[in-house]
C-alpha positions as CSV (number, residue, x, y, z in Angstrom):
1,X,2.4,-69.0,31.5
2,X,3.6,-71.2,28.8
3,X,4.0,-69.2,25.6
4,X,2.5,-66.1,27.2
5,X,5.4,-64.8,29.3
6,X,6.3,-61.3,28.3
7,X,3.2,-60.8,26.2
8,X,1.0,-57.8,26.6
9,X,-2.7,-58.0,27.0
10,X,-3.5,-57.4,23.4
11,X,-1.0,-60.0,22.3
12,X,-2.6,-62.5,24.7
13,X,-6.1,-61.8,23.3
14,X,-4.8,-62.2,19.7
15,X,-2.9,-65.4,20.6
16,X,-5.9,-67.0,22.2
17,X,-8.3,-65.8,19.4
18,X,-10.5,-63.9,21.8
19,X,-10.0,-60.4,20.5
20,X,-13.1,-60.4,18.4
21,X,-15.1,-62.1,21.2
22,X,-14.0,-59.3,23.5
23,X,-15.0,-56.7,20.9
24,X,-18.4,-58.4,20.7
25,X,-18.8,-58.0,24.5
26,X,-17.9,-54.3,24.3
27,X,-20.5,-53.8,21.5
28,X,-23.0,-55.7,23.6
29,X,-22.3,-53.5,26.7
30,X,-22.4,-50.3,24.6
31,X,-25.5,-51.0,22.5
32,X,-27.9,-49.0,24.7
33,X,-25.5,-46.1,24.8
34,X,-26.0,-44.9,21.3
35,X,-25.0,-41.3,20.8
36,X,-22.6,-41.3,23.7
37,X,-19.1,-40.1,22.9
38,X,-16.3,-42.5,22.1
39,X,-14.3,-41.0,25.0
40,X,-17.2,-41.8,27.4
41,X,-17.4,-45.4,26.0
42,X,-13.6,-45.8,26.3
43,X,-13.5,-44.6,29.9
44,X,-16.8,-46.2,31.2
45,X,-17.1,-49.4,29.2
46,X,-13.8,-50.4,27.5
47,X,-11.3,-49.6,30.3
48,X,-13.5,-51.2,33.1
49,X,-14.0,-54.4,31.0
50,X,-10.3,-54.7,30.3
51,X,-9.5,-54.1,34.0
52,X,-12.0,-56.7,35.1
53,X,-10.7,-59.2,32.6
54,X,-7.1,-58.6,33.7
55,X,-8.1,-59.1,37.3
56,X,-10.0,-62.3,36.4
57,X,-7.0,-63.7,34.6
58,X,-4.6,-62.8,37.3
59,X,-6.8,-64.3,40.1
60,X,-7.2,-67.6,38.2
61,X,-3.6,-68.2,37.1
62,X,-1.2,-70.1,39.2
63,X,2.1,-71.1,37.6
64,X,2.3,-72.4,34.1
65,X,-0.8,-72.3,31.9
66,X,-1.2,-73.3,28.3
67,X,-2.7,-71.1,25.6
68,X,-5.7,-73.4,25.4
69,X,-6.3,-73.0,29.2
70,X,-5.9,-69.3,28.9
71,X,-8.3,-69.2,26.0
72,X,-10.9,-71.2,27.9
73,X,-10.5,-68.8,30.9
74,X,-11.0,-65.7,28.8
75,X,-13.8,-67.2,26.7
76,X,-15.8,-68.3,29.7
77,X,-15.5,-64.9,31.4
78,X,-16.7,-63.1,28.3
79,X,-19.6,-65.5,27.9
80,X,-20.6,-64.8,31.5
81,X,-20.4,-61.1,31.0
82,X,-22.6,-61.4,27.8
83,X,-25.4,-62.7,30.0
84,X,-25.7,-59.3,31.7
């Protein structure tokens, strides 16, 4: 990945400008779970979302990819998840 090699997941989300968009998705998925503990939300919403996004990115990357392409990939996935 051009400009992304050696970056961790958080750095990639920040670099693409998708961190807040991902937070919006997590809030969306958690909104009907008011009163549930933060541990439950972390284990049952946040971690699965991050795992799914990581898998989505890995399955769609082949060779070099620009930050713009990576942003588009992440943004599109989040938008699809928001429709749920």
